[in-house]
Structure formats: structure tokens, C-alpha cells
N, C-alpha and C positions, 0 to 999 in steps of 0.2 A: 359224751364219749369218754372210754373208757383209757384210762391210765395204768401205766404198768406197777405206779409207786407212790403214796400219798407225799405229804409233805410239799415244803417250798420248794424240792430237784423235782417236784414231780413233773413228766411230759405227756403228750398226747400217745398212743399206742400206735396209730399214723409213723409217727416221728421214729419210734423203735425201728421201722421195718425198713426205713431209707438206708440203701447201700453209700458206704463212705464216698461215691464220685457223686450222690443227689445230694451229700451234704457237701459240698464246695459251696461256699457263698457266692451269691450271684455275680457281684463283682470281677471278683476271680474269674468267672466264667464268661464274660465279657471279654476280658482281656486273654483268655485262652482262642477266643475267638478272633479275634482280634488279630494276635500272634501267625494264627492259622492264615485266615484271610492277609495279612501281610506278605506272609510267605510263598502265598499264591501271586500275589500279584508283582512279588520279582523275579518267580520265574516265568510270568509272564511279558513283560516289558519288552523286550523282543519280538514275541509275536504280533502283541497291542501295535507297535511301533510300523510294523511291516502292512498291518492290517488300516492303519489309518494312513499312509501312506495312498494305498491303495484306494482307501474311500478319498482323499483328495484329489487322485486323478478321473475320479471318477464321476464324484457329484460336484467339482467348481471346475467350470469352464473356463475359467478366467487363470485359472493354475496352470491349467495344460497353454499356456501359451504365452508364459513368462519364459524366461529363458533360464538355462542348466543353473547358473548363477544363481539365480532368483528363488529355482523350487529349491537345492540346495539352501539357502539360507532359512526361508519360511521351512523346509522337514524338519532340518533342526530346531530350531524352534520348537515345532509342534512337537518334536520327539524326546526334549528336553519337559515340557508341557507333561506328558506323561511320565516323565521317569520324577520331577518333582510331587505330582501328585504322591506319588507311593512316601515320598519324606514327606510330604504334606500329613497325611491319610495319619500317618504313625505319632505327629508333634501337630496336630491340626492348632495348637493355640498360639505357634508364630509364622502370623501372613508376612513375612521379612523375607519369604525366600522368592518371592512372585518376580520381582524384578531383577533377580539377579540371577534363579537357578532356571526361568524359562527365557527371558527375552535375553540374558546376556551381555554381549556387544552388539545383541540386532537391532536394537533401538533406529540406529540410522537409517540402514539397509531395510530397517521394516518399512517405515514411514513414508520412504521414498520408490519403494515396490509397490506395494498396495494401501488401499485405503484403509478407515479406519474400520467401515462396514464389512470390508473383505475379510481383515481380522479378526472382525467377530465371528463371521461365516468359519474362517478356518477352526477357533477357539470350539465352534459349535462342534462342529465335526470330531474334533477330537475327543470333547465331551460325551461325542453320541457313540461312540467306538467302544469307548471304555465302558457307560452303560448299558451298551447291548450284550457287553460280557459277565456281567455281573453275573448270573446264574453259575457260570464259570470259576470266578475269581469267588465267592465266596459262596459259604454256607447257605442252608433256607434261612437258617435262625440271622444270620448275620447281612443279606441282602439288602433288607431295609437298611440298614445303619451304611451301609455303603451305597448306597444311590442317594441316603444325605448325604453324605459326605461329596459325591459327587456334583452334586447340586452346589455344596457351599462353596467346592473348587471352581463352578466356572464362574462363579459370582465373583471371584478373587481374581482371576484371572482375568474376564471382563472389566475388571475396574482398575485391575496393573496397566492392563493394553488402553485402556482410556488414557491414563496417567503417563504411559508411553508417550502417546500421539499429544496430548498436550504442552509434556514439557520440548517435544521435540517442535509443533509451534510455536511454542517458546521462542525458544532460539534462534528458529528459523525467520522471525519478527523481529528478532532482536540485531539479526545479521541482517535482515535486509532495509532495518533503520539506518543500521551505521551505513551500510550501501546506498542507501538514495540518500543523505547526509553528503557523505561525499561526492558523487555525483554533481548535487547543488552546490554543495562549493566548487567542482571541477569546473560548471559553464559559467559561474562568477569569475572564475579566475583564466577561462581560456585557457583550458587544457585541449592537448590533442584531440581531436575530433574522431579520428578513429580509439582512441582510447573509450575518451567520454562514449561513444556509439558500444562499446564492447561491457560496459559500466551497467546503462540505464538499460539493456536488453538482460542484463544478469535480471534487473525487476521487471522483466515483463511488456517492457518499452515496447511499444508496434510503430508508433508515429516515427515518420522520417522528414518530416515537413512540415509548416504550420505551427514555430515553438511560439507561447507565448509564456512572457514571465509578467508575473503577479509583484508586487510588495506593496504593505503596511506594516502596521502596527500589530505585534502578539500579542492575541491573549494574557493576564496573568496567569490563568492556570493552563497554560499548551501543554496538557495530560496525552496520554494514548487517547484516550476515547475522542477528545477533541479532534485530533490527527485522522484517527478514523472515519470521524462526522467530519470533516472537511476530504476526505479522498473521497467517499461516497458521495458528495455534493459535487465534486470534482466532474465524479465520471459520468452523471447526468448529463455534461455538455462538453466534456472534452474525451476524445479515444485512451486520451493517456495523461496522467498527473503527477507529479511529484511535490511533496512539501519539504519544505529546512528551515528552518530555526534559528535567527545568527540573532543573540542578545533580545534585544527586544522589537527585532524584526522577522516576520514572515513570510516566505518566500515562497510563492505558488508556480509550479513550470507547468505549462498544461501545453498538448500536443492533436495535433487537429483539433480543432474547437470549432464546433456545428456554426451555433451563433455567437459570435463573438461578446454581440451588445448585451443582449438576456445573460449571458451568461459570464460578464464582469461586475454584471449588474447585482446579480442575485448571491456570485460568491463573495462580494467585497461586503454583504454584512457577518460574514464570519469572520471578517480582521476587527480587533479592536478598535476603539475610536480614535478617529486622524484621518490623513491623507492614504489612498490606496490609489495607487500607481500602476498603470499597466504599460509595459514597452511595446514598442514596435513587430508587428509581427515579423519574425523571422522563418527565411525561407529554408533554411539549411539548419543543422545542429551547429558549426560552424560559426552562422550570424548570431546566433542565441544569446549570446555573450555580451556582442553589443547590443542587443534588447537587455539586457539585464541591467548592464552599467546604463545605460538609460531609462532606467526605470527607478532604479538608485539615486541619479543624479534627478530626477522630475522630484522624488520623496523630500529630499533635501531643501528641494526649490520650491515646494507647494506652499508654504506658510506665506510667499508673495504674493497669493494671488487668491485674494480675501472669498471672491466667488467661485474656489474653482470647485467643479463636480465632484461626484462620489462615488463611484472611481472617476482619475484623471487619465486621459493619455500622456506618457511624456512627451511627444510632438504637440500638445497644448501646451505644454510648460516651456516651450522655445524661449520664450525672450526671459522670465524666469532665471533659465539654466544657464541660458549669456550670462544675465549679471554675475550669477554668482560662479562663475568663473569656468564654464564645462565648455571645453574645447568645442564638442562634438555638437553641444549643438549650434556652434559657432557655424560650422561645416554644413551642417545641416540646412542653416539657413540661407546662404549662401547657395548651395548646390540643388537646392526645393524651390525656392522661391526668386533671388536675386537672380543668377545668370540667366535662368526660361525667362525672365521680364526681361531681358537684357537682348538675350537673343529673338524673342519676339520683336521686337521694335514694334513700328506702326505707334509712336507716343506712348505706350502701356506702361513705361515706368515713367514719363516726364510727368502724363496725367495723373498716375497714382501718386506720386509727390505733391503736385499741385491740390488735389486733395487733401491729404493728409495734412499739410502745414496753412491750410485755407479753414479748418475748422468742421472737415465734411461735410462741403457746400459744396452743390452742381454747378448751383448758379454763379459761387466764387469762384470757384474752379474753372467756370466755361468763359468768365470774362479774362483771369490770367491767361486763359491759355487760346481766346477770340474761335471760338470755336461755340458752337451750339451746347445746349445743357443736355439733350440729346446724345450726339456726341459722346461726352463728358459719359455718361450713364451707360455706353456701349461701351465705349471701352471698358472701362471699371468691369461688365461684366466680362469681360475678356481676361482683363488680370485673374477673375474669379477660375474660367474652363482654364488657363494655362497654369496658375498656383495652387487650385484647390483651397485658396480663402478667400473671402469672401470680402472686401474692403465695406460695402455697406454693414456688417455685422460690427460694431464695436473693438469686442475684445479680439477679431480676426484682423480687423485693420490695426490692431496693435501689434498682434502680430507680425503682419505686410511692413510696417513702420520698422521696426527693430531689425525685419531685414536688411530696410534701406541702410539702413546706420551702418547691418556690419559691414553687408555688400561694398561700400564706400570706403570704409577701413583695410577690406580687403582687395579694392583694387590696388595695385600698381601702378607707378606713374605709365608705365607704357600701356596700360591697358587704358581702354578709351573710357572714360567715367561716363554718365550718365550725363547731359546736356539740358538746362534748360529748354523748354520747345521753343522755335524759331515765332516770331512775331511781325502780325503785316507783312 
């Protein structure tokens, strides 16, 4: 190749024919092209925004169904996205613009209006509008670089949108957890049912009857993962569920349980070792407080029954609760067992008393009452029909005997106490 001069300063002959514009360094030429592209981008922000809004209306049916305020909020987000792209294209090394410039104060409204999937559809539409206009926005030598910038921009915005929704979900989850704790505490303290109903409705609670409260020891690591697992498990057996932790106690509130026996057994496996007690079924939210108090009283008295099943009903612990000073258990024994037996007459309470006092012997009770043993057996079956407790089962006989003692102590002198059966 020919040179114009010899020596160290020699240059190719072809180089001597380059014009001054051709000899501009490549980096400078890229900068000039970028500056020209930036000018075009800035000049087209308005037309791009208009085109983008028309595209949203025509391609996204769900966008057309939004209210005017919601469309305005989302349209502002999309317009901010286009404006922010111009700034980012000029300084692509600073991605911190995404949250503040694109979404601004919209995250709360955005997450309420549309799902993450729809937000990504909106972003895709915005990016597509810019990409379709690339031939008008950049020269032929700059179009490839601009398209690559659009792709990187769309990635940044997509990640930013996911971050917005993740933070909103975390905030909503934290708020729901606090509201759930307040609702559970309100049930335990017997707050106004209307206020409680409003509070649990905010959590998505739909049940209006058949409330059940389970109480037991909380696991050592009752973190958010455990609580989520417990809620999912409860959702398999109940229409609604709330979870509360108070110190070392775990409280589970269930609504409309389909199969109580199976539900209590399976859910008790998620509690820490120790007694798990469930309260009586509450017909209304107002009755749920009494059910919760019964469950807590049962948990405190459960250690008095060494053979108690797990889980155990608070009603099965009436004797231990009475001995522990639970007045609600005393009233329950009187109203559910003693008074029905007194009202039933036909010698039921006398026969039961004799049977229990004479070592659970049918023959001994028959001799004491001067009746046939079959008569004693029949009357004891009637006791089971009237009270729901079978005196032929030792544990249930203990409940019945406690009810007789409590009932006699509750009887005033003006009331007719149970008398021994007439003999001969």
C-alpha cells in the first residue's frame, strides 16, 4: 500500500484522502448520533404518549372497563414511562429512576386497580409503541442501539413493577396480620359483635355461624411461614380461618367447619406438644367469646385429666374446670345435666345416684332401689338420652357424678332437692 511519506510519521495514502468529518473519532460519531436521537425522542414524547393511550384503548379490553380515575392513573404511569425512557436513554447507568419516575405515587392505586399480569401487559404495550416508532426516532446507524435500549428499558421497568407489587403485598400482608391479631383479641375480650364483624369482613371472612376456637401451645418458631402453612391447612376443613399468637399460646378461629372431628384432629398436629382444646360450637359471633373462654379454661385444667385425648373438647373437661374454679363450667353442668335429670323425673336422678354411689354395680343399685336390674339398666339408658352422657362409661360417669354434686350445691332450700327413691 502506498504512503505519502517515509519514516515513523508515514500514513496510508488512503488516509490522506479522508475528509475532516470522516476523521472524527468513532466515539464522537456515536455521541453525535445519540444526541440526535435524544433530540428526536424529546420532540416525540407527546405524540408517543397519544399513540400509547390509543393503543391501550384498542388492545387491552380490561383497560376500557376501568373507571375514569383508574384509566387516568394508569395513563399517567404509562406517560411517565415514556418520559423516563428518554432520561434513561441519556443516562442508562442509573436505574434508580424506575420507582420514582415511572410509578411515582401510583403503586398503591396501581396494585388496587390491576393485577401484576395486567401491569406487565400495560408495560409491554408502552414498550411496543416506542419500538414501532424506532425508524422515525433514530437514523439507520442508531436504530439497532435504540432497539437494544428499549429492550433493556423494558427489563428494568418489568423488574420495577414486580418490586412495586411485592412491596404492596408485603405491606398488605403486614396490615392483614395486625388486623387479624386485633380480630382474634376482640373475640377473646368480647368486643361489640358489629365491630368484630366489620373487622373480620375486612379480612375476607364470609362465615356468619358455626364458629369454633382451638387453643394450644404455640411452636417455638411460629414465624410467617408456619402461620401461612396453618392457614392453608385450616382452609381445607373450614370456610374461614384466623390465627393468633399470645405468648406461648396459639389460637385458631374457624368458621363453618365441614367435618369437625377430622378437622380438629388434623389441625392439632400443627400445634406444639401439649394439650389442645377446642371450645363448643358457637352459633353466632357473639357466642364465639364464650367458646374461646371455655377453650382457655379447658387448656388450664387439661392437666387434671391425664388420659385426655388430643385434641379434647372443653365440655369434656367440665369436672376439671369446676375444680379449677371455672364458674361457666359449673353453670353448664347444672343447666345441661342436673336440671334435665330433675325435670325428667321417673327416678332417673335417684337411680343414677345409687348406681354411682354403689361402685357402678347394676345389681347393687337394683337391690338398693328394690327394682329389677333391667329397670336400672333402662333408667341409665334414659339418663344417656336426656343428658348425652353415658353412665356406663367410667369417664362420662365421673362427669355425671360431678354434675350431681354441683347441682345439689346450687339448689336453694326452697327448691326441691333430689330425694332417695321410695323403698318397699
